[in-house]
C-alpha positions, 0 to 999 in steps of 0.5 A, a space after each residue: 204490447 201484444 198484437 191481436 189478430 186471431 179470433 178463437 171460438 171457444 163452444 161449451 156449455 151445459 155444465 161448469 165441468 165443460 165451462 170451467 176449462 173452457 174458461 181456463 183455455 181462454 185466459 191462457 189464449 188472451 194473453 197470447 194476443 188471442 181474441 175469444 168468442 163464446 159458443 154456447 146455448 141457454 143453459 151455458 149462460 149461468 156459468 158465463 157471466 164472468 167468462 172473458 170473450 169479447 162476444 157471446 154466440 147463444 146456439 141452437 143445440 139439444 140432446 135426447 135419449 138413446 132409443 127416442 126416435 122423435 127426441 132425435 129428430 127434434 134435437 137433429 132440427 134444433 142442432 141444424 139451425 145451431 149450424 146455420 146459425 154458427 156459419 153465418 157468425 163465422 162468416 162475419 168472424 172469420 175464426 182461425 180455429 174452434 175449439 170444443 169442450 164436449 156436451 151438445 152445446 158445442 156440436 153446432 159450432 164444431 159441425 159448422 167449423 168443418 163444413 168451412 174447413 176451419 181447423 178444429 180442436 176437441 178437449 175430453 175432460 173425462 177419462 172417456 170420451 163423451 157422446 158428442 167428442 165421440 162423434 167428432 173425434 175421427 174427423 176434427 184437426 186434433 183431439 186433446 185429453 185430460 187423463 193418461 187413460 181415455 175409454 171409448 175412443 178408437 184405435 185410431 183416435 187414441 194414436 193421435 190424442 194429446 194428453 194435455 191435462 185439464 185447464 183449471 181456473 187461475 185461482 185453483 192453478 195457484 194453489 199448486 205452489 202452496 204447501 200442504 200442512 197437515 192437521 195439528 189439532 183442527 181438522 178441517 175438511 171440505 165436502 163439495 156435494 155436486 149437482 147430481 145425486 147430491 142428496 147421499 151426500 148432503 144427509 149421509 156425510 153428517 151422519 158419518 162424522 157423528 159415527 167418528 170416535 169422539 176424541 177425533 170428531 170435536 176436532 173437525 171443522 166441516 165446510 159442506 155444500 148441501 141442497 137447500 132441503 137438507 140444510 137444517 137437517 145437517 146443522 142439527 146432526 153436526 150440532 148434536 155431534 159437537 162438530 163446528 160447521 159451515 153449511 151452504 147450498 154453493 160456496 164462491 171462495 172455492 179456491 181458499 177453502 180448498 186450500 185450507 182444507 186437510 181433506 175434501 169429500 166429494 164427487 169425481 167429476 173431471 174438474 173436481 179430480 184436476 182441481 184436487 190433484 193441483 191442490 195436493 188434497 187428499 180426497 174420499 171420493 164417491 163417484 156419481 153411480 149414474 154417471 154416463 159409461 161410469 166416467 167418474 169411477 175411471 176419472 178417480 182412478 188418476 188419485 186412487 192408483 196414485 195413493 191420493 184417494 180412496 174411492 167408496 162406491 154407492 152400492 153397499 155405502 153406509 153411514 158406518 163404512 163411510 165413518 170407517 174411511 173418514 177416521 182412517 184419514 183423519 187418524 194419521 197426519 203424516 199419511 195425509 201428507 203423503 197423500 197430498 204429495 202423491 195427488 200433486 205428482 199426477 198434476 198437470 199445473 200448466 194444462 191451460 198452457 199445454 192446451 193453448 199451445 196445441 191450439 196455435 199449432 193447428 190454428 190457420 
């Protein structure tokens, strides 16, 4: 039986994009005998109900808008309180390493760890270094990233970065061993809306499906996450088009739906890109226009450069353009299979293990 001795503090929160990779790493470390403590804030709590940890630290943290001096002062005060809270907790827990996954909820833990000379690791999920990770990258013990490209990183940081991939949840990782089966009659399309800018996908996608040629349209089976206020519109539009559909604001069994999909339509968040690659599912990606530093467009390049996906920009996107892209995908089953193989060729199925190995190599 593995002897449990060392403590790892995993600092993440704010969004699922930060929390899901943190969860995957935590499970990998626990399998190696580590004790896990999660450090997050109130926003992260909504994603942490099933997080594998023996203790959860809720630390003060805050963000601010650039150019807002009052907001900066208020955020600094809250972050300072969070650092003091973290230092007090670390004195009791005696962690061997602190791992941050970006976002302001991770900042107090990493600042506290640095002040106490505890080894630190940051992991950047996106292809562009985020604000918090950018601030810390030059002084932490090790920097890990998901994509071969890491924009907004200094030359010094780029020389020492470890490309480990983006850890995905175990049920998603298990899809790596699934063989992609190109569509015969029924064509299954999964549409994921994303938490930001979801109206475009919620309302344009059903309309675009209605514009596809009838011989293809009647073969579609659509599962779509959509905003609550758009559910009736989506159901009515699909019914008018003769498209079988399942519409809901949230799908719980995402691994099962992803594994059954012939095509995914969605945003280009880091977790989405990594999950599509591991599962080997072709995709049409619409990067969120307002994403900071246009990081979703850079994320998508992993799949577009490989020929596994196409990108549709929000600017100038119409239902007609969207429909043509959809029809081009679903009309060619052999091309779908080729895109599936291309997606899987650029995935890192053992990202959680690679990151766990890096963490162990720097821990005290």
